[in-house]
Structures are given as C-alpha cells and as structure tokens.
N, CA and C atoms as an extended XYZ file, in Angstrom:
525
Properties=species:S:1:pos:R:3:atomname:S:1:resname:S:1:resid:I:1 pbc="F F F"
N        21.847      -22.517      -12.806 N   UNK     1
C        21.318      -21.957      -11.584 CA  UNK     1
C        20.073      -22.671      -11.108 C   UNK     1
N        19.489      -23.496      -11.890 N   UNK     2
C        18.290      -24.196      -11.479 CA  UNK     2
C        17.061      -23.573      -12.086 C   UNK     2
N        15.911      -24.016      -11.593 N   UNK     3
C        14.644      -23.522      -12.112 CA  UNK     3
C        14.437      -22.078      -11.718 C   UNK     3
N        13.897      -21.324      -12.634 N   UNK     4
C        13.619      -19.930      -12.300 CA  UNK     4
C        12.252      -19.847      -11.651 C   UNK     4
N        12.150      -18.937      -10.724 N   UNK     5
C        10.866      -18.750      -10.062 CA  UNK     5
C        10.504      -17.289      -10.126 C   UNK     5
N         9.231      -17.030      -10.175 N   UNK     6
C         8.756      -15.654      -10.208 CA  UNK     6
C         8.633      -15.150       -8.782 C   UNK     6
N         9.336      -14.093       -8.468 N   UNK     7
C         9.209      -13.511       -7.136 CA  UNK     7
C         8.987      -12.023       -7.269 C   UNK     7
N         8.115      -11.514       -6.443 N   UNK     8
C         7.778      -10.104       -6.492 CA  UNK     8
C         8.780       -9.316       -5.670 C   UNK     8
N         9.287       -8.260       -6.237 N   UNK     9
C        10.199       -7.403       -5.505 CA  UNK     9
C         9.430       -6.660       -4.425 C   UNK     9
N        10.048       -6.450       -3.266 N   UNK    10
C         9.335       -5.803       -2.181 CA  UNK    10
C         8.894       -4.382       -2.499 C   UNK    10
N         9.518       -3.714       -3.455 N   UNK    11
C         9.169       -2.330       -3.773 CA  UNK    11
C         8.352       -2.226       -5.048 C   UNK    11
N         8.127       -3.326       -5.747 N   UNK    12
C         7.643       -3.203       -7.115 CA  UNK    12
C         6.135       -3.239       -7.289 C   UNK    12
N         5.390       -3.613       -6.261 N   UNK    13
C         3.943       -3.756       -6.408 CA  UNK    13
C         3.583       -4.634       -7.602 C   UNK    13
N         4.379       -5.682       -7.827 N   UNK    14
C         4.083       -6.626       -8.891 CA  UNK    14
C         4.752       -6.311      -10.210 C   UNK    14
N         5.311       -5.110      -10.374 N   UNK    15
C         5.970       -4.763      -11.626 CA  UNK    15
C         7.358       -5.386      -11.667 C   UNK    15
N         7.821       -5.680      -12.849 N   UNK    16
C         9.186       -6.174      -12.978 CA  UNK    16
C         9.910       -5.291      -13.976 C   UNK    16
N        11.210       -5.304      -13.896 N   UNK    17
C        12.002       -4.489      -14.799 CA  UNK    17
C        13.190       -5.309      -15.252 C   UNK    17
N        13.454       -5.338      -16.531 N   UNK    18
C        14.609       -6.057      -17.040 CA  UNK    18
C        15.320       -5.172      -18.048 C   UNK    18
N        16.548       -5.501      -18.333 N   UNK    19
C        17.306       -4.705      -19.293 CA  UNK    19
C        18.198       -5.619      -20.103 C   UNK    19
N        18.598       -5.137      -21.273 N   UNK    20
C        19.502       -5.898      -22.116 CA  UNK    20
C        20.915       -5.830      -21.573 C   UNK    20
N        21.838       -6.467      -22.277 N   UNK    21
C        23.243       -6.431      -21.876 CA  UNK    21
C        23.790       -5.026      -22.070 C   UNK    21
N        24.829       -4.731      -21.305 N   UNK    22
C        25.444       -3.411      -21.383 CA  UNK    22
C        25.864       -3.110      -22.816 C   UNK    22
N        25.527       -1.928      -23.273 N   UNK    23
C        25.894       -1.510      -24.615 CA  UNK    23
C        24.894       -1.909      -25.684 C   UNK    23
N        23.974       -2.820      -25.359 N   UNK    24
C        22.967       -3.235      -26.326 CA  UNK    24
C        21.731       -2.361      -26.169 C   UNK    24
N        21.065       -2.052      -27.268 N   UNK    25
C        19.834       -1.269      -27.151 CA  UNK    25
C        18.742       -2.088      -26.458 C   UNK    25
N        17.841       -1.393      -25.794 N   UNK    26
C        16.733       -2.080      -25.132 CA  UNK    26
C        15.771       -2.610      -26.186 C   UNK    26
N        15.172       -3.733      -25.861 N   UNK    27
C        14.165       -4.301      -26.730 CA  UNK    27
C        12.818       -3.631      -26.502 C   UNK    27
N        11.842       -4.050      -27.276 N   UNK    28
C        10.503       -3.472      -27.179 CA  UNK    28
C         9.902       -3.675      -25.787 C   UNK    28
N        10.089       -4.872      -25.214 N   UNK    29
C         9.549       -5.176      -23.886 CA  UNK    29
C        10.173       -4.261      -22.832 C   UNK    29
N        11.491       -4.104      -22.899 N   UNK    30
C        12.180       -3.255      -21.926 CA  UNK    30
C        11.739       -1.806      -22.055 C   UNK    30
N        11.554       -1.340      -23.306 N   UNK    31
C        11.076        0.030      -23.535 CA  UNK    31
C         9.704        0.228      -22.894 C   UNK    31
N         8.805       -0.762      -23.052 N   UNK    32
C         7.466       -0.663      -22.449 CA  UNK    32
C         7.556       -0.650      -20.931 C   UNK    32
N         8.424       -1.515      -20.360 N   UNK    33
C         8.584       -1.562      -18.905 CA  UNK    33
C         9.121       -0.244      -18.363 C   UNK    33
N        10.098        0.325      -19.070 N   UNK    34
C        10.665        1.599      -18.648 CA  UNK    34
C         9.621        2.708      -18.741 C   UNK    34
N         8.837        2.721      -19.816 N   UNK    35
C         7.789        3.734      -19.949 CA  UNK    35
C         6.737        3.570      -18.858 C   UNK    35
N         6.408        2.335      -18.507 N   UNK    36
C         5.458        2.084      -17.427 CA  UNK    36
C         5.979        2.637      -16.106 C   UNK    36
N         7.265        2.424      -15.838 N   UNK    37
C         7.873        2.961      -14.621 CA  UNK    37
C         7.859        4.483      -14.641 C   UNK    37
N         8.200        5.082      -15.786 N   UNK    38
C         8.150        6.549      -15.908 CA  UNK    38
C         6.741        7.068      -15.645 C   UNK    38
N         5.731        6.396      -16.213 N   UNK    39
C         4.347        6.833      -16.024 CA  UNK    39
C         3.919        6.757      -14.568 C   UNK    39
N         4.420        5.740      -13.831 N   UNK    40
C         4.086        5.625      -12.413 CA  UNK    40
C         4.756        6.724      -11.602 C   UNK    40
N         6.018        7.010      -11.919 N   UNK    41
C         6.744        8.042      -11.175 CA  UNK    41
C         6.344        9.446      -11.604 C   UNK    41
N         6.075        9.638      -12.896 N   UNK    42
C         5.729       10.948      -13.435 CA  UNK    42
C         4.480       10.819      -14.293 C   UNK    42
N         3.296       10.840      -13.675 N   UNK    43
C         2.065       10.673      -14.451 CA  UNK    43
C         1.968       11.706      -15.570 C   UNK    43
N         1.441       11.286      -16.730 N   UNK    44
C         1.299       12.225      -17.845 CA  UNK    44
C         0.409       13.401      -17.455 C   UNK    44
N         0.630       14.524      -18.067 N   UNK    45
C        -0.170       15.710      -17.784 CA  UNK    45
C         0.713       16.931      -17.713 C   UNK    45
N         0.135       17.989      -17.230 N   UNK    46
C         0.870       19.242      -17.092 CA  UNK    46
C         2.013       19.055      -16.108 C   UNK    46
N         3.228       19.365      -16.512 N   UNK    47
C         4.389       19.155      -15.647 CA  UNK    47
C         4.358       20.035      -14.408 C   UNK    47
N         3.512       21.039      -14.384 N   UNK    48
C         3.426       21.907      -13.211 CA  UNK    48
C         2.273       21.508      -12.283 C   UNK    48
N         1.595       20.405      -12.585 N   UNK    49
C         0.502       19.941      -11.731 CA  UNK    49
C         0.965       19.681      -10.310 C   UNK    49
N         2.219       19.219      -10.141 N   UNK    50
C         2.711       18.906       -8.807 CA  UNK    50
C         2.718       20.140       -7.911 C   UNK    50
N         2.780       21.326       -8.498 N   UNK    51
C         2.774       22.551       -7.696 CA  UNK    51
C         1.398       22.819       -7.092 C   UNK    51
N         0.351       22.257       -7.700 N   UNK    52
C        -1.009       22.479       -7.219 CA  UNK    52
C        -1.415       21.463       -6.154 C   UNK    52
N        -0.765       20.309       -6.139 N   UNK    53
C        -1.117       19.256       -5.191 CA  UNK    53
C        -0.696       19.641       -3.785 C   UNK    53
N        -1.601       19.441       -2.829 N   UNK    54
C        -1.270       19.731       -1.437 CA  UNK    54
C        -0.550       18.569       -0.780 C   UNK    54
N        -0.722       17.381       -1.325 N   UNK    55
C        -0.102       16.188       -0.748 CA  UNK    55
C         1.027       15.696       -1.639 C   UNK    55
N         2.086       15.148       -1.027 N   UNK    56
C         3.142       14.538       -1.834 CA  UNK    56
C         2.625       13.280       -2.525 C   UNK    56
N         3.360       12.794       -3.497 N   UNK    57
C         2.956       11.611       -4.262 CA  UNK    57
C         3.391       10.331       -3.562 C   UNK    57
N         2.445        9.419       -3.403 N   UNK    58
C         2.745        8.101       -2.852 CA  UNK    58
C         3.391        7.271       -3.956 C   UNK    58
N         4.625        6.798       -3.716 N   UNK    59
C         5.307        5.995       -4.732 CA  UNK    59
C         5.395        4.525       -4.355 C   UNK    59
N         5.175        4.206       -3.083 N   UNK    60
C         5.207        2.805       -2.659 CA  UNK    60
C         4.496        2.660       -1.320 C   UNK    60
N         3.794        1.546       -1.163 N   UNK    61
C         3.231        1.199        0.145 CA  UNK    61
C         3.410       -0.295        0.365 C   UNK    61
N         3.526       -0.674        1.634 N   UNK    62
C         3.789       -2.057        1.997 CA  UNK    62
C         2.702       -2.526        2.959 C   UNK    62
N         2.545       -3.832        3.071 N   UNK    63
C         1.505       -4.410        3.926 CA  UNK    63
C         1.674       -4.038        5.397 C   UNK    63
N         2.908       -3.759        5.846 N   UNK    64
C         3.120       -3.433        7.263 CA  UNK    64
C         2.799       -1.976        7.589 C   UNK    64
N         2.322       -1.231        6.596 N   UNK    65
C         1.968        0.166        6.817 CA  UNK    65
C         2.994        1.150        6.297 C   UNK    65
N         4.169        0.656        5.916 N   UNK    66
C         5.202        1.538        5.366 CA  UNK    66
C         4.700        2.185        4.088 C   UNK    66
N         4.930        3.492        3.981 N   UNK    67
C         4.581        4.239        2.782 CA  UNK    67
C         5.740        5.164        2.441 C   UNK    67
N         6.062        5.260        1.158 N   UNK    68
C         7.126        6.139        0.693 CA  UNK    68
C         6.505        7.191       -0.216 C   UNK    68
N         6.710        8.447        0.154 N   UNK    69
C         6.181        9.580       -0.596 CA  UNK    69
C         7.335       10.408       -1.138 C   UNK    69
N         7.094       11.075       -2.251 N   UNK    70
C         8.071       12.000       -2.815 CA  UNK    70
C         7.365       13.323       -3.097 C   UNK    70
N         8.097       14.420       -2.922 N   UNK    71
C         7.483       15.716       -3.160 CA  UNK    71
C         8.475       16.855       -3.132 C   UNK    71
N         7.921       18.045       -3.004 N   UNK    72
C         8.698       19.273       -3.103 CA  UNK    72
C         8.764       20.001       -1.769 C   UNK    72
N         9.456       21.130       -1.786 N   UNK    73
C         9.543       21.978       -0.603 CA  UNK    73
C         8.158       22.522       -0.231 C   UNK    73
N         7.292       22.663       -1.211 N   UNK    74
C         5.915       23.107       -0.937 CA  UNK    74
C         5.227       22.089       -0.031 C   UNK    74
N         5.369       20.809       -0.345 N   UNK    75
C         4.786       19.752        0.489 CA  UNK    75
C         5.442       19.721        1.863 C   UNK    75
N         6.758       19.945        1.907 N   UNK    76
C         7.494       19.906        3.177 CA  UNK    76
C         7.047       21.009        4.127 C   UNK    76
N         6.511       22.078        3.592 N   UNK    77
C         6.026       23.175        4.429 CA  UNK    77
C         4.577       22.993        4.860 C   UNK    77
N         3.926       21.945        4.393 N   UNK    78
C         2.532       21.687        4.750 CA  UNK    78
C         2.482       20.620        5.851 C   UNK    78
N         2.884       21.013        7.054 N   UNK    79
C         2.972       20.084        8.185 CA  UNK    79
C         1.636       19.403        8.484 C   UNK    79
N         0.499       20.116        8.491 N   UNK    80
C        -0.770       19.424        8.771 CA  UNK    80
C        -1.058       18.271        7.803 C   UNK    80
N        -0.772       18.462        6.524 N   UNK    81
C        -0.999       17.385        5.555 CA  UNK    81
C        -0.042       16.228        5.796 C   UNK    81
N         1.222       16.528        6.089 N   UNK    82
C         2.189       15.462        6.371 CA  UNK    82
C         1.747       14.645        7.583 C   UNK    82
N         1.252       15.319        8.604 N   UNK    83
C         0.755       14.617        9.791 CA  UNK    83
C        -0.486       13.800        9.454 C   UNK    83
N        -1.364       14.370        8.650 N   UNK    84
C        -2.615       13.699        8.279 CA  UNK    84
C        -2.368       12.397        7.520 C   UNK    84
N        -1.352       12.369        6.663 N   UNK    85
C        -1.076       11.147        5.891 CA  UNK    85
C        -0.108       10.215        6.616 C   UNK    85
N         0.260       10.563        7.841 N   UNK    86
C         1.040        9.658        8.681 CA  UNK    86
C         2.543        9.689        8.477 C   UNK    86
N         3.065       10.798        8.001 N   UNK    87
C         4.515       10.918        7.829 CA  UNK    87
C         5.166       11.044        9.203 C   UNK    87
N         6.191       10.234        9.456 N   UNK    88
C         6.963       10.350       10.699 CA  UNK    88
C         8.450       10.543       10.423 C   UNK    88
N         8.868       10.278        9.180 N   UNK    89
C        10.280       10.430        8.801 CA  UNK    89
C        10.362       11.253        7.525 C   UNK    89
N        11.330       12.173        7.499 N   UNK    90
C        11.504       13.041        6.337 CA  UNK    90
C        12.966       13.057        5.923 C   UNK    90
N        13.188       12.900        4.619 N   UNK    91
C        14.516       13.077        4.038 CA  UNK    91
C        14.472       14.367        3.223 C   UNK    91
N        15.245       15.362        3.652 N   UNK    92
C        15.349       16.632        2.933 CA  UNK    92
C        16.625       16.583        2.102 C   UNK    92
N        16.474       16.347        0.808 N   UNK    93
C        17.626       16.254       -0.091 CA  UNK    93
C        18.156       17.627       -0.490 C   UNK    93
N        17.484       18.691       -0.087 N   UNK    94
C        17.860       20.055       -0.472 CA  UNK    94
C        18.251       20.887        0.740 C   UNK    94
N        18.896       20.276        1.712 N   UNK    95
C        19.188       20.957        2.975 CA  UNK    95
C        20.129       22.145        2.818 C   UNK    95
N        20.896       22.206        1.733 N   UNK    96
C        21.793       23.353        1.551 CA  UNK    96
C        21.113       24.516        0.852 C   UNK    96
N        19.937       24.284        0.281 N   UNK    97
C        19.221       25.378       -0.370 CA  UNK    97
C        18.767       26.376        0.685 C   UNK    97
N        18.545       27.594        0.273 N   UNK    98
C        18.309       28.683        1.221 CA  UNK    98
C        16.936       28.651        1.893 C   UNK    98
N        16.043       27.783        1.464 N   UNK    99
C        14.699       27.747        2.028 CA  UNK    99
C        14.621       26.728        3.163 C   UNK    99
N        14.309       27.197        4.359 N   UNK   100
C        14.090       26.290        5.495 CA  UNK   100
C        12.644       25.816        5.448 C   UNK   100
N        12.405       24.565        5.825 N   UNK   101
C        11.043       24.035        5.787 CA  UNK   101
C        10.464       23.937        7.188 C   UNK   101
N         9.149       24.083        7.256 N   UNK   102
C         8.446       23.949        8.533 CA  UNK   102
C         8.624       22.555        9.102 C   UNK   102
N         8.619       21.545        8.232 N   UNK   103
C         8.712       20.165        8.708 CA  UNK   103
C        10.071       19.867        9.330 C   UNK   103
N        11.145       20.477        8.814 N   UNK   104
C        12.463       20.193        9.383 CA  UNK   104
C        12.639       20.841       10.749 C   UNK   104
N        11.799       21.815       11.061 N   UNK   105
C        11.849       22.470       12.375 CA  UNK   105
C        10.931       21.779       13.382 C   UNK   105
N        10.032       20.939       12.904 N   UNK   106
C         9.027       20.311       13.758 CA  UNK   106
C         9.603       19.133       14.538 C   UNK   106
N         9.183       19.010       15.775 N   UNK   107
C         9.580       17.887       16.629 CA  UNK   107
C         8.811       16.608       16.272 C   UNK   107
N         7.790       16.731       15.426 N   UNK   108
C         6.937       15.592       15.079 CA  UNK   108
C         7.591       14.608       14.109 C   UNK   108
N         8.711       14.982       13.518 N   UNK   109
C         9.323       14.164       12.477 CA  UNK   109
C        10.783       13.861       12.794 C   UNK   109
N        11.199       12.633       12.454 N   UNK   110
C        12.631       12.316       12.428 CA  UNK   110
C        13.101       12.782       11.056 C   UNK   110
N        14.097       13.642       11.039 N   UNK   111
C        14.504       14.263        9.784 CA  UNK   111
C        15.962       13.976        9.459 C   UNK   111
N        16.213       13.614        8.216 N   UNK   112
C        17.565       13.441        7.700 CA  UNK   112
C        17.821       14.586        6.726 C   UNK   112
N        18.822       15.398        7.029 N   UNK   113
C        19.166       16.537        6.178 CA  UNK   113
C        20.352       16.169        5.293 C   UNK   113
N        20.132       16.216        3.988 N   UNK   114
C        21.173       15.908        3.012 CA  UNK   114
C        21.442       17.174        2.198 C   UNK   114
N        22.655       17.636        2.231 N   UNK   115
C        23.032       18.851        1.505 CA  UNK   115
C        23.446       18.563        0.078 C   UNK   115
N        22.518       18.108       -0.730 N   UNK   116
C        22.809       17.770       -2.124 CA  UNK   116
C        22.511       18.964       -3.022 C   UNK   116
N        23.493       19.371       -3.794 N   UNK   117
C        23.306       20.482       -4.730 CA  UNK   117
C        22.505       20.021       -5.939 C   UNK   117
N        21.743       20.930       -6.511 N   UNK   118
C        20.940       20.618       -7.690 CA  UNK   118
C        21.735       20.954       -8.954 C   UNK   118
N        22.875       20.301       -9.082 N   UNK   119
C        23.743       20.491      -10.242 CA  UNK   119
C        23.929       19.159      -10.949 C   UNK   119
N        23.972       19.193      -12.257 N   UNK   120
C        24.159       17.971      -13.035 CA  UNK   120
C        25.447       17.248      -12.632 C   UNK   120
N        26.469       18.012      -12.264 N   UNK   121
C        27.766       17.431      -11.923 CA  UNK   121
C        27.839       16.904      -10.486 C   UNK   121
N        26.802       17.152       -9.664 N   UNK   122
C        26.843       16.742       -8.260 CA  UNK   122
C        26.674       15.227       -8.146 C   UNK   122
N        27.516       14.588       -7.352 N   UNK   123
C        27.493       13.135       -7.171 CA  UNK   123
C        26.560       12.762       -6.015 C   UNK   123
N        25.317       12.442       -6.345 N   UNK   124
C        24.338       12.058       -5.321 CA  UNK   124
C        24.678       10.732       -4.657 C   UNK   124
N        25.457        9.897       -5.322 N   UNK   125
C        25.731        8.558       -4.792 CA  UNK   125
C        26.435        8.597       -3.434 C   UNK   125
N        27.095        9.690       -3.108 N   UNK   126
C        27.767        9.786       -1.817 CA  UNK   126
C        26.781        9.763       -0.646 C   UNK   126
N        25.500        9.988       -0.918 N   UNK   127
C        24.488       10.017        0.138 CA  UNK   127
C        23.612        8.764        0.162 C   UNK   127
N        23.771        7.878       -0.813 N   UNK   128
C        22.850        6.759       -0.964 CA  UNK   128
C        22.794        5.846        0.255 C   UNK   128
N        23.929        5.502        0.843 N   UNK   129
C        23.915        4.606        2.004 CA  UNK   129
C        23.144        5.222        3.167 C   UNK   129
N        23.404        6.479        3.448 N   UNK   130
C        22.729        7.162        4.555 CA  UNK   130
C        21.223        7.261        4.309 C   UNK   130
N        20.841        7.607        3.091 N   UNK   131
C        19.423        7.736        2.754 CA  UNK   131
C        18.727        6.378        2.816 C   UNK   131
N        19.322        5.341        2.221 N   UNK   132
C        18.666        4.026        2.233 CA  UNK   132
C        18.573        3.464        3.649 C   UNK   132
N        19.592        3.683        4.486 N   UNK   133
C        19.517        3.235        5.885 CA  UNK   133
C        18.364        3.916        6.612 C   UNK   133
N        18.211        5.213        6.412 N   UNK   134
C        17.151        5.986        7.063 CA  UNK   134
C        15.768        5.509        6.602 C   UNK   134
N        15.622        5.303        5.305 N   UNK   135
C        14.338        4.838        4.764 CA  UNK   135
C        14.073        3.393        5.177 C   UNK   135
N        15.109        2.547        5.187 N   UNK   136
C        14.944        1.155        5.626 CA  UNK   136
C        14.449        1.085        7.070 C   UNK   136
N        14.942        1.965        7.938 N   UNK   137
C        14.451        2.006        9.324 CA  UNK   137
C        12.973        2.361        9.348 C   UNK   137
N        12.577        3.286        8.497 N   UNK   138
C        11.162        3.625        8.377 CA  UNK   138
C        10.343        2.450        7.890 C   UNK   138
N        10.905        1.678        6.970 N   UNK   139
C        10.203        0.487        6.466 CA  UNK   139
C        10.016       -0.527        7.586 C   UNK   139
N        11.068       -0.738        8.401 N   UNK   140
C        10.975       -1.663        9.536 CA  UNK   140
C         9.916       -1.210       10.537 C   UNK   140
N         9.787        0.097       10.730 N   UNK   141
C         8.822        0.662       11.682 CA  UNK   141
C         7.402        0.702       11.127 C   UNK   141
N         7.238        0.486        9.829 N   UNK   142
C         5.928        0.653        9.212 CA  UNK   142
C         5.536        2.120        9.156 C   UNK   142
N         6.523        2.975        8.964 N   UNK   143
C         6.328        4.427        9.021 CA  UNK   143
C         5.960        5.011        7.665 C   UNK   143
N         5.506        6.244        7.700 N   UNK   144
C         5.340        7.045        6.500 CA  UNK   144
C         6.612        7.854        6.323 C   UNK   144
N         7.275        7.702        5.174 N   UNK   145
C         8.528        8.402        4.904 CA  UNK   145
C         8.313        9.329        3.711 C   UNK   145
N         8.716       10.574        3.877 N   UNK   146
C         8.587       11.592        2.832 CA  UNK   146
C         9.975       12.054        2.416 C   UNK   146
N        10.279       11.945        1.121 N   UNK   147
C        11.561       12.382        0.574 CA  UNK   147
C        11.283       13.589       -0.317 C   UNK   147
N        11.991       14.689       -0.055 N   UNK   148
C        11.749       15.876       -0.875 CA  UNK   148
C        13.032       16.607       -1.211 C   UNK   148
N        12.920       17.440       -2.242 N   UNK   149
C        13.953       18.406       -2.591 CA  UNK   149
C        13.199       19.699       -2.889 C   UNK   149
N        13.733       20.580       -3.677 N   UNK   150
C        13.024       21.834       -3.949 CA  UNK   150
C        11.783       21.595       -4.809 C   UNK   150
N        11.952       21.000       -5.978 N   UNK   151
C        10.829       20.806       -6.896 CA  UNK   151
C        10.202       19.426       -6.789 C   UNK   151
N        10.893       18.468       -6.204 N   UNK   152
C        10.350       17.116       -6.077 CA  UNK   152
C        10.460       16.296       -7.343 C   UNK   152
N        11.417       16.621       -8.212 N   UNK   153
C        11.528       15.885       -9.471 CA  UNK   153
C        12.924       15.345       -9.759 C   UNK   153
N        13.943       15.743       -9.046 N   UNK   154
C        15.293       15.294       -9.378 CA  UNK   154
C        15.967       14.594       -8.203 C   UNK   154
N        16.445       15.351       -7.220 N   UNK   155
C        17.183       14.752       -6.104 CA  UNK   155
C        16.319       13.785       -5.303 C   UNK   155
N        15.085       14.165       -5.017 N   UNK   156
C        14.216       13.302       -4.208 CA  UNK   156
C        13.836       12.027       -4.952 C   UNK   156
N        13.523       12.149       -6.226 N   UNK   157
C        13.159       10.976       -7.025 CA  UNK   157
C        14.366       10.049       -7.178 C   UNK   157
N        15.545       10.625       -7.369 N   UNK   158
C        16.765        9.822       -7.464 CA  UNK   158
C        16.989        9.036       -6.180 C   UNK   158
N        16.759        9.668       -5.034 N   UNK   159
C        16.917        8.978       -3.746 CA  UNK   159
C        15.938        7.813       -3.626 C   UNK   159
N        14.697        8.009       -4.065 N   UNK   160
C        13.702        6.926       -4.011 CA  UNK   160
C        14.085        5.782       -4.944 C   UNK   160
N        14.536        6.106       -6.144 N   UNK   161
C        14.964        5.068       -7.081 CA  UNK   161
C        16.141        4.291       -6.505 C   UNK   161
N        17.041        4.989       -5.829 N   UNK   162
C        18.176        4.326       -5.179 CA  UNK   162
C        17.685        3.280       -4.178 C   UNK   162
N        16.655        3.618       -3.420 N   UNK   163
C        16.100        2.660       -2.447 CA  UNK   163
C        15.522        1.443       -3.150 C   UNK   163
N        14.815        1.664       -4.260 N   UNK   164
C        14.275        0.544       -5.020 CA  UNK   164
C        15.403       -0.349       -5.528 C   UNK   164
N        16.437        0.256       -6.080 N   UNK   165
C        17.575       -0.517       -6.595 CA  UNK   165
C        18.295       -1.260       -5.480 C   UNK   165
N        18.394       -0.658       -4.316 N   UNK   166
C        19.011       -1.309       -3.161 CA  UNK   166
C        18.244       -2.580       -2.788 C   UNK   166
N        16.924       -2.525       -2.837 N   UNK   167
C        16.105       -3.703       -2.549 CA  UNK   167
C        16.330       -4.796       -3.591 C   UNK   167
N        16.481       -4.407       -4.847 N   UNK   168
C        16.741       -5.382       -5.906 CA  UNK   168
C        18.076       -6.076       -5.660 C   UNK   168
N        19.099       -5.304       -5.312 N   UNK   169
C        20.422       -5.876       -5.030 CA  UNK   169
C        20.343       -6.843       -3.855 C   UNK   169
N        19.639       -6.465       -2.787 N   UNK   170
C        19.482       -7.357       -1.628 CA  UNK   170
C        18.823       -8.667       -2.043 C   UNK   170
N        17.801       -8.561       -2.896 N   UNK   171
C        17.098       -9.755       -3.335 CA  UNK   171
C        18.019      -10.654       -4.161 C   UNK   171
N        18.786      -10.065       -5.055 N   UNK   172
C        19.703      -10.840       -5.896 CA  UNK   172
C        20.763      -11.526       -5.041 C   UNK   172
N        21.307      -10.817       -4.063 N   UNK   173
C        22.345      -11.388       -3.211 CA  UNK   173
C        21.820      -12.501       -2.307 C   UNK   173
N        20.519      -12.513       -2.053 N   UNK   174
C        19.951      -13.545       -1.182 CA  UNK   174
C        19.583      -14.817       -1.940 C   UNK   174
N        19.708      -14.803       -3.249 N   UNK   175
C        19.350      -15.978       -4.065 CA  UNK   175
C        20.405      -17.047       -3.913 C   UNK   175
C-alpha cells in the first residue's frame, strides 16, 4: 500500500483507535485505547452525576464551530441551556417513550425523532443512516447538535459512536 502516514480522524481530537484481528484478544495497547475512549465518553465518578448536570456533555467539537453533545431527556427539557450553548439540531432517540420534551416542541430547533426502543433486542442500526445524515448536515452548517434518549447513556451514545465510525469508514474509503 505504500508508506503509512499519520492522519487525524475528523472526530477523534487526535486520539486513535486500533483493534486486533477478529477473534483475537485485544493487546495491552488496544485495552488502554479502549479505556481512554470509555473515560472520555463516561468520565469516572458517580454514575448518577449526569442527572445533576444542567448541560449535556460535549463529546466532539470541530474548527468550523460544529459541536456534538449527548444527554438525557432532562437536558432536552432545558431549552434555555440548549439555546445558550448554541444547539440548533436535536436527535431524539427516545421519540416513542411517553415523555414529550420541550425542545421537540420548540420552533428553535431542527429535530429528528427516532422511535428507538430501549430494549437489548432492538436493532438500532436501522436508524444509523438517517441519524448520521442529520448530524452530517449539522457538521456542514457548523451547528450545535444534541443527541439524547431518556437517560443519555445507551441509545444516544450509540448514535454518536455510529457517527464516529461512519467518519472512520469515509476516511478509509478515501485512501
């Protein structure tokens, strides 16, 4: 393939991630990289700390102003904070849950409603193209994008990881 070059992934903020071959256990380096990613997505501490935060968690920012946030229904109901941090696009991964959010009713946001159930057996991949397209448009606009579900730890985080993986695939295909 030629000489290898170091290139930064657009979503990685300088971090890299590698893995062993399928079926092989991860090496020490891969374990450290995975733990580093976990620590960035889920900072150590009380697992209920996210319930006390008024603002969603910033998981990525880009030089053009694009910011990707993840959070819960509590954050989605705090419209003044969402406006203050510059959110203009919202992905509600819990649209079938019985709780309506203030942000999804607001005219201030472009909203994508995804009716993903919070069940282990639910196939989230059926929504990945729609979610990544919506977030990619926000990236092109330099927008603040907020992805949430009920608790902000499963469906919303999975959607954000999907976007990161989509960027990796695009980068690999462009080589």
